[in-house]
Each structure stands twice: as structure tokens, then as C-alpha cells.
C-alpha positions in Angstrom: 0.0 0.0 0.0 1.2 3.5 -0.6 3.5 3.2 -3.6 6.8 5.2 -3.7 5.6 7.8 -1.3 4.6 5.3 1.4 8.0 5.7 3.0 7.3 9.5 3.5 3.8 9.6 4.9 1.1 7.2 5.8 -1.9 6.8 3.5 -0.1 8.6 0.6 -2.2 6.4 -1.7 -5.4 8.0 -0.4 -4.4 11.5 -1.4 -6.6 13.7 -3.6 -5.4 13.4 -7.3 -2.9 16.2 -8.0 -2.3 17.0 -4.3 1.2 17.0 -2.9 1.8 14.6 -0.1 3.2 16.3 3.0 6.2 14.7 4.5 6.3 14.3 8.3 9.6 15.8 9.5 9.1 13.6 12.6 9.6 10.5 10.5 13.3 11.6 9.9 14.2 9.7 13.1 17.6 8.1 12.4 21.0 9.7 12.3 23.0 8.5 9.3 26.5 9.4 8.4 27.0 10.4 4.8 30.4 9.3 3.5 32.2 10.3 0.3 34.9 8.3 -1.5 38.5 9.3 -1.3 40.9 7.7 -3.7 44.7 7.5 -3.3 47.5 5.9 -5.3 48.4 2.4 -4.2 52.0 2.6 -5.5 51.3 -0.1 -8.1 49.5 2.0 -10.7 46.1 1.5 -9.1 44.0 3.3 -6.5 42.8 2.5 -3.0 39.3 3.8 -2.2 38.3 4.7 1.3 35.4 6.7 2.6 35.4 9.7 4.8 32.5 11.3 6.8 31.2 14.5 5.2 27.9 15.0 7.2 25.5 13.5 9.7 21.9 13.7 8.6 18.5 12.9 10.0 16.8 10.3 7.8 14.0 7.8 7.5 15.1 4.3 6.7 12.5 1.8 5.4 13.2 -1.7 4.2 11.5 -2.5 1.0 9.2 -5.5 0.7 10.5 -8.8 -0.6 8.5 -8.4 -3.8 10.0 -4.9 -4.5 13.5 -6.3 -3.8 13.0 -9.1 -6.3 11.6 -6.7 -8.9 14.5 -4.3 -8.5 17.0 -7.1 -8.7 15.5 -8.2 -11.9 16.2 -4.7 -13.3 19.9 -5.0 -12.4 20.0 -3.3 -9.0 19.4 -4.8 -5.6 17.3 -2.3 -3.7 17.0 -3.3 0.0 16.0 0.0 1.6 14.4 3.4 0.8 16.0 6.3 2.6 14.4 9.7 2.9 16.3 12.8 3.8 15.9 16.6 3.5 16.9 17.8 0.0 20.6 18.3 -0.8 22.0 18.8 -4.3 25.5 17.7 -3.5 24.7 14.0 -2.8 25.3 11.5 -5.6 25.5 7.7 -6.2 29.2 7.9 -5.3 28.3 8.6 -1.7 27.1 6.1 0.9 25.3 6.1 4.2 26.5 4.5 7.5 24.3 3.6 10.4 26.7 2.2 13.0 28.1 -0.9 11.4 25.5 -1.0 8.6 26.4 0.5 5.3 24.0 1.6 2.5 25.2 2.1 -1.0 23.1 4.7 -2.9 21.7 3.2 -6.1 19.5 6.1 -7.2 18.1 9.3 -5.8 15.5 11.8 -6.9 13.8 15.0 -5.7 10.7 13.4 -4.2 8.1 16.0 -5.3 10.0 18.4 -7.6 10.1 21.1 -4.9 13.6 20.5 -3.5 12.3 19.6 0.0 13.1 15.9 0.3 15.3 13.3 -1.5 13.9 9.8 -2.1 16.9 7.4 -2.1 17.0 3.8 -3.1 19.8 2.0 -1.5 21.4 -1.4 -1.1 22.7 -2.5 2.3 26.2 -3.8 1.9 26.6 -7.0 3.8 30.3 -7.9 4.4 
């Protein structure tokens, strides 16, 4: 129930056609660390990629249903979570999120309603 906006507000599927679903800022209840890649030469002609913290953000993290995960995997990406944060135009698929020991790779992101208020991020949890 709820489609893509379900992660950002209950009963989004019951909205009046054409109406904008309001996001509940109280649903941004997890502190995630945003990390950016830093590459350095490895001395053998290659590079070593490490990640450094660039920000700590309030977010909403929602696991996707098993059916959605299978559907996404069929399309070539393994989406395991939807993450919602306040809009930022300097976040890309090169970044990742950390929640303690858990790491989420950003697969895709979009301006949720075209008004630059919130980002809807599809992510894959990286399991070591």
C-alpha cells in the first residue's frame, strides 16, 4: 500500500489526485553518516578507495518489501531500503550512508516531489 511515497507519509495512496503529499519531518528519526569516497594511489598503478565522513543527517530508513527487492534485482540493482532525507543537491550515487556498522550504497536518488524539499533514495545494504 502507498507506492513510492509510502516511506514518506502514511496513507499517501489516499491523497486527492494532484495533491502534494506532505512529509512528516518527525519521520526523519535516524541519524545516518554520509560518506564520500577518497581515492589515493596504491603505489602499483592503481588506487585505493576509502570513505570519509562528510555529514551527519536525519533520515527515515525503510526496508523494501521482498516483492519490491526481487523486482529491483531483476532490473539489475538490488534495492533493499528506501531512505528519505531533506533535499541536498551535493549527494550522488558515489556517496554512501552508514548507520553504526551498517552501510547503505546509494543506487538512485530523486527529488521526491520536484520542490527540492526531500530526497527519495533507493539503497542497497552492503553485507560484508
